[in-house]
Steps between C-alpha positions, in 0.01 A plus 500: 500500500705689764801701393846358561731776377425873533688814404441802724607835355576761767659445839311751714251412772246340264747294303686386810186386681386317187836324467479381859137391478571299183827348624332385821252309284775318311510717187829563320527880502725742315508870590614758245587836656617782276722658766855358515481520879212367706444622854264713701485875440247773561313681771251376756201281429173436682416129503134430574381178663410325177854565376637358826286192441656457155850539646420235759383262228840523325699473821655846546263664748709438812808660345303802379326555834830469687597840356159653428264690732150349538207722597121483496402870498493797265455856624362784292626846598456861402789685341600646837525149649168505687320165508196450276433134571667167569407197291555134572627340181322179396703178518492420129733203550312347790482558873831325564700755299559873554265715298797698367879510512736773392829384348795609295434388144864388484451269801195343338668452162822364651299239692326400177826489300668272753199269510483478119861387484449258790210333316715419197347746255726567201562876520624666181605864532562772245260371235137496401271356233548601136230288333234242584374223271201306625406148393265238641603439858812716518664839439838540331696802624796682349690706755687826451834325566451267201391193696163325472270280707172310492245534779152382592410852615662845478399761758591867475538657844698797375315790654275785398713583194501135395666408172335157518154657493553638150701196389203269551262740326335697781475867405392644839743761631537684833354847536583780744255534787560873544708491815860432592685370802820594686644212706780490757636265762563692822580455866198371687376730776443326833125574503431331162321170559285462187421655163360852509358720224468880502209670320408860426846640443646686203547178297273202450624297793806417712571190703741244637539146628757344733714248309765394753605565858664827402371588150175616343370552151353847439323633194327804357227485236511802270380617162702390197807722488732528201587156361871589500494472880407130493766269637662342805711806590249782498566828676470497878454877490199447275352249745557745785327772302204283398467347848496827689172544683479155660564480871487226758732204458506544122640851536757366745611235250533754219706735713732218609597378152877533440615677186610174332156338532399302190164634382304295249249694290250335262181574319239249612363286218229235479430214262244221473493239228122463508499182296685168515860545611610201294544429133529124466770389743659843542362748749565795732417538869565748780571862408536396138125423502372739767655783699314745720577823687653417841207640698378171650848339511374193314728506196754246625228288656307471173821399323586232756146363490533466121820302536380257767167429330655455155748245634222313675276480194754419228637209706154351557391196300320681218585647159696825507237694306236407755733594788566841346129560448435421867788731596348790308153438643638530852754778454349757264197603713717530811775712347243713315328580830831603662600710199162672471496588871861620488417724204195630686722593794746670264216703346384607845857603588519712184147641551459518880172693484319214324160449670487174692876438493584261785852354471486322836185315399626383162835388643330303777243345266765397249719332759201334664400347165853360462469293816330247274771273356626577149 
């Protein structure tokens, strides 16, 4: 029978969308978030049409789009800024939605946080799950603050380094892809009207997207540098050094960065739990189950699709085990396709002389296939 009480572990994009989708269907929802404070942080984010569709389904799209920048094009450029080609991005969320929107991740998360509270979800901060004990029809949970609870379903949405994944007995772990990324939020040049990507320069790739009226999100894909550099306050001088050699608008953005710019530097990792994401009535979704290199900008969209579909199926009039089996049958092939194509793009970035490499084709084909509903 449908679930009535659900614990969601992790209050990021995936967990927040799941909380909303469940609460809108009358489920009693608790959210456990390990951080003692819960609000939006981070750099820019590209939200594809299928992610916008998910946001509309949980009632936050209008607020997100009020601050975001919608666009329907992507331009590919040479390192000097010369145009290679202009691509129309498929409308993966339907013709009535933008194909893409650039946003501040903090704006998106703040909209989700406010909506979760408004829908009466019980939000518990500064704690997580210590142990799970499954029985017929329910899961008993002991929390790290000494409290306990009983739930019809427990869902880990706690990211690529998920603790819930191991806790329920899934041994899959993330692995480095072989490339890293510098990210900054910068002043948006007047000529920037869509996402653009620069190929053929000294690093794997550089690019940017507009994310507000006056801000943009810019990035540089590089080889894996020393792991000690990883963090949210990486060296701006290092980014300037590694980004030298790119012209056009990207070069203008790099040159304009003030000395106190926050530079985020990460190794890019990938993970796919290529089996059932559930063990009984405990499971993982989103980045905890699958995370791909950000080369097709579908990471957040795949996570939101997980959340909306899971809420739909586990509140339908059928046994939970059957609902979870139907969930896996619909989600695993789709996320595997996105991950495989993202990894192919990453390999072509690392080995640009690969015969037959055609990033524009694989990006277009992937997005076109996602126009079919999740």
